[in-house]
N, C-alpha and C positions, 0 to 999 in steps of 0.2 A: 656827128649832125646834133645839133645843140635843140633843145625841146622850143617849140614854138610858142611855148608859154613863159618861157623864161626871160627875164628881164633884167635889169641893172643889178650888180651885188651889191648886197647888203654890207653896211660899216658896221659889223659888228654883229651879234645874233638879234637883232632887233625882233620883238614878239614872242621871244623865247622869255621861260621863265627866268628875272635875274640871278645871277649867282657866278660862281668862278665860271662855268663852263662857258656861259653866254658873253660874260667877259673878255673871253683869250681864243673864242672859237677863231676870231678872224673873220672875213668875208664871207658870208654864204648866199649859193644866189635864190633870187625872188621869183615866184612865180605866181601868175595871176588866177583869181577866180574862175571856175567854169563858170560861162555865162552862156551856153549854146546846146544844141542835143547833137552827139556824136555818137559815132559805132566805132570799136572796137573786137579784136579779140577775146582779150580780158580785161576786167575793170579790179582794180584792187583798190580796197577801202583801207587808210591808214597809211601814214607816211613816216611810221616808223621803223626799226630794223628790219624786222618780219615785210612789212608791207614792199620796203625799198628793193630787198634782195629778190623776193618772190618776182617783181616787175621786172628788175634789171636781166634775171636770168631767163624771163619769160620773153624777154626782146632777145637776147641772146640767142634765144633756141627758134627765132623766127615769129612769135608772137606779134601782133600788135598791141600795145599796152596803153591803157589811160591808168592815172594814180590819182585819187580823191584823198586830201587830208583837211582833216575838219580845220586847224590851226597853222602851225608852218611845219617842216620838214623836221622830224628829230624833236618836237613838241614836248611829247610824255616820256615815258620811262626810258625810251633810247638814248635821248640827249641829255640824261641830268643823274644817269646811275653812279656807282660806286667807279667804274670802270676797267673791272677786273673781266678777263677773258681766259675761261679755264673750262676743262672738259668736267663737266656737273650737270647735274640737274637740280630742281630745286629741291626732289626727293631723293633721298641716299640709295645708292646704288645697289648697297647692300639689301633695302625694302624692295627695290626693285627686284631683285634677285630672289626675295623670298618670296614674290608674289608670282612670277613671271618663269622662273627658271635660269639657272645661269647662262646655258645658250642664247637666250632671249635678252638678257640684262647686257651680255656683251655685244650683242650686235647693236642695241643701245648705245652702249659707252661707245661703241665704235662711231656711229653717227655723230657723237658731240664730239669728239677728237675730229672729225673733217669739218665741224664746225670752227671750231681753233682755228685749225689751218685756212680754213677760207678767210677768215678776218686777215689772217697775218700776211697772206699772199696777196689779198686786194690791197693792203696799205701798200706793202714792199713794191709789188709791182706798178705800182701808180708812183712813186717816187716821193710818198708821204712820210718820212722819218719823223716829222714832227707830231703824227698820231700815237706812236707808240713811244711810251714815257717810262717805261721799267719793264725788267725781266724777272720772271722766279716769284712763286709763291710761300711764304711763311707762314704755317698756321699752326696756332700754338695750343695749349690747354691752360686752364684758369683755374686746375685741380690736381688733384695727387695721382688719376690713375693712370699711371706712364705705360702699364703693361696693356689697357686698352687700344693706346695709341700705336706702341708697337704692332700689334696683332692687325690695328688697320693696315700701316703699311706693308705688311707681311701679306695681308688677302688682295691687296690693290696690285702689288705687283706680282702675285703668282696667277690672280684670275683675270686681270685687266691689264696688264704690262704696263700700269702707272708706277713708275718709279719715284720714290720718296724717301728724302733721306730722314732717319730720326734724329732729333736733337735732344740733349740731356741738357737741363738746366743752366750748366756751366758752358755747356757750347753755343746755347741760346746769347750767352753776353756778348760775342762779337758782333751781333745785328741787333739787338736791344738791351735797354737796362731798364727793369722794371721787375719789382717781385711779384707781381701780379701772375705772371706765366713760368710756369713748371717745368714745360718741354715742348716740342714741337716737331712738325715736319716741314721738311724742304722739298720744294718742289718747284724744279727750274723751267718747265713745259709752259704755264701760265705766264702773263704778260698782262699788263696794264696800259689802257690807252685814254685822250680824249676824246670822249663818246661823241659830243659834240660835232666836232671836226670831222670823226667818221662817218657820222648821219650825211656831214654835208659831201663828201667823197662818194658814198655810194649813191647819193642823189645825184651827183654829177655824173659820175659815168652811167646810171640810168638814164638820165636827160641824151647823152652822148649814143647811147644804143637805141635811142627814140622813143623812149618813155615819154608820153605827155603827161606832165604833171602838172595839176592845179592844188594850189594851197587856199586856205580858207574858203572850203567848200566840202561842207559836211554833208555826208550821205543822210540823208530822213529818211529813205523809205528804200526798200527792195523788194520786187514784184516778179514774177514770172514761174517756168519750171521748164524741166526737161531741155536744159541749156538754150534757152531765150530769155534774158535776162534783163531789167530794167533796174539802174539806181537812179533814185530822185535825189538832185542836191535842193538848197534853196531857189538858183538861178538857170540849173541847168538840169541834162538827163545823159546817161550812157546806156547805149545798149551792147550786149557782148554777149558771145557764148558760153565765157565761165565768168564767175565772181570768185575772188578770193578777199575773204574777211582779216583784217590783220590790226583789229582796232583795240584789244585790251582792256586796262581796267576802266577808261574812259568813256566807255559805253559805244555804240554803235546802231546801226538798223535792223541788225538780227537779234530778236529778244531772246531765242532760243541760246542765244552765244553769252549775251549778257547775264542772263540769271545762272551762268555756269562759272563765272567770275569773280572773286571774291576781291574787292581793292584792298591791298594793305599798302599802307603809308610806310616812308621810313626817311627819315630826315640826315641831311648832310651838311658841314660846313668847310670854308678851306679858313686857314689859320696860319700866322707867322709868328717865328720864334727866333731868336739868335742863339738859340742853344739847341738844334735838334740833335747837334751830334752827341750831345750829351745822352741823348736818350732811345734816337731812331739812327741807326745803320746801314739797314736794308732798305734797298731800293726799290724792293719790287712790290708786290702786293704782300698784305700784312691782315691777319685777322684771325678770331679765335674760333673756337670748338663750341660756344656756347649755341642754347636753343635760338636766342637773337642776339648775336654777339655784335661786335665791333669789326666795323673794315675799314682799314685806309690804305694812305700811300703818300709819300714826298712825290713832291713835280717841281720840277723846273733844278736851277743850278745854283750854288752859291748863295749867296745872301737874297736873293728872288726866289729861293725854294718857299714852298707851300704846303702845308699838309691839309689832305681832301680825309675827311673821317665821316663815316657815315654809322647810322647805329638807330636805336631806340622803335624799331619794329612794333607798329600799334596798325588798329584798324580803324582808328579815329582820323578823320579825312581833314578836320580844320589844323592848321598852322600854328603852336603854341607861339604866343606873342615874345617869351624870351628864350626862343629857340637856339639864339646862338649862345646864351648863357649858360643852358643845361649841358649842351653837347660840350663847350668850356671845362666844366666841371668834370663829365666824363672822361675827358682825354686827361685832364690833370689828376684825376684818381689811378691812371695807369701810369703816368709819367710825371710823377709832381715836380721833378727838376724843372719842367717847363715852367715856370713860374712867371715870365715873362711873355707869356700866350696870348696874343691877340687876333680875334675872329675878324676876318675880312669880310666874307659872305656867308648866308644861311639860307636854305633851301629846302625843300620837301618835294615830293613826287609819289605817285601812287604803281604799284605793281599788281600785276595780274597773275592771280593763281587760280586754278582747278581746287576743287577739294581734294582731288587725290593728288596735289602737287606734281603734276607733267604736263605738259604741254598739250593744249589741243589742236594736233595736227591732222587732217582727212578730209575726205568730203562727205558734207552731209546730205546733199541731193544731187542729182545730175548736174554738175557744174556749177556747184557750190559748194566752196570750199573755205576751212578754217584753216590759223595759222596764228595762234594767239595762247596766252596763260602760261609767259615764259619766266613768271618771278622772278627771282634773283639772278641766278646766272643766266640771264635774256641774251648777254652779248655773244655768246656762244653759240645757244642753240636758236636765236631770231635766223642766224643764218644757216642753220642745219634745219631749221622751217621751211625758210624759202628756198632753198635747194628742193627738198623734195617734193614741195608743192610745183613748182617750177617746171621738175622732169616729170611728176604724173602729168601734169597737162599737156608739156610737148612730145613726151615719148611713151606713155604709158606706165611708167616707173611706179612699181606698186611696193614701196619699203615705207610709204607713210603707213602701211597697214600695221607696222610693227608697234605702234601708237593706237590701234584700234582697242585695248583692253583698258586704256584709259580715254573715255570718251566723254560726252557733255553729259555733266551731272549738274542736278540743279544745287546752286552753293547755299539754297536755305534765306536769300534773302537779307532783310536787317535779323532775323534770328539767328543767321547762321553768320552773320558779320558778329554779332553778339557772343556764338558760341566759340569764334576763333578767339575774339580776346581775351576770353576765360582762358583758354586753353595757352595763350601767351604767355598772361601771367601767369599759370600754374607751370608752365615750364620756367619762367624765370625767376619764381621762388625755387625749384628743384637747381636751379645753378647756382642761387646763391647759397642755399645749403649745402652743394658739394664746395663751393670756394671757401667756406667757413671753416668746413671740416680739414681743408688744403693747408688754412692757416695755423691750425692747432700744432 
């Protein structure tokens, strides 16, 4: 059954941030704003992948669901990210293990792998082969500490069942040609996707399952208690027994959640070259292990290939005027042979991080749920979080409690953002020192 609020298909991703994804997403459904007072079992606030997955699985579990999106489905980080789908969190699994112990860390890691499987199965079962654009992840170091990389691979295999192959510098040469990289780990489990197309797919599946989706319907206030809730928009209202808040870095109607999220910017470009084969021959996800490293991938075939490259993480929310030129220099610093590189599109976006770098997943009060703050690895963890919240509401599943040690913590406001930026600068300085030592 189609959503009663769905209208004609949008010819391209009109209303989304201009860039490679919005230009290549194809036709996305358009949903009308909320202009009435409605009732549902659950009101989901936020039309990114956490909200969409929650809504879809709640509807499949027999709940009536209304989803409110302030802009367009997939407008925020869910629809404009790097496209990597891998079993991970923003926080290192080894840091999680140090805090919670091995068994707890393993349980969280298993949930993370379930998120990867959910994304893959959703795409394949829908026959949307155009969404998956490459397989595997090549993660490389730009310093000479090969022993730590080999040790990481051994620990991941032994304790978490994550099989990654160590590649020496000479073995990397079949995949990439760059003097910046000294060794790497190859993991064929991850894959990369067109994130905005995937948002469109999950939105379509949710509408077919009976979710009523309203775009351009910003939730401005939430009130109620003990499972009797009201969500107010500019022109409408929703009454529900449960509210799921999935709003992330762009803010929402629950101040406690907003105050716990640090907005972090990342920048992305798409670029063309006739010399990609001289530089990059790996068709999966590619990145480095620096504290604020580059992440990139080739998409398309033959002469129509593009390089989607992201990096330069910062708490600055304004977009540099010369963003494309800055990232072009970053690319050519790694691959100088791409001297004909032409920037096609450039864009930025905000990722939502909690101060502890783990997702905020769980119940805040009776009937009030949070599923947000997924940071960079959101394509897998949003699926995981949506599944957990939907299962909690429909069947009382309490696995969300695995995230209770990582609850709401005040992010420090403007001072917190400044402190985060200083920390990024410190880590980037350490990266540069390690790279200079490797070059000696």
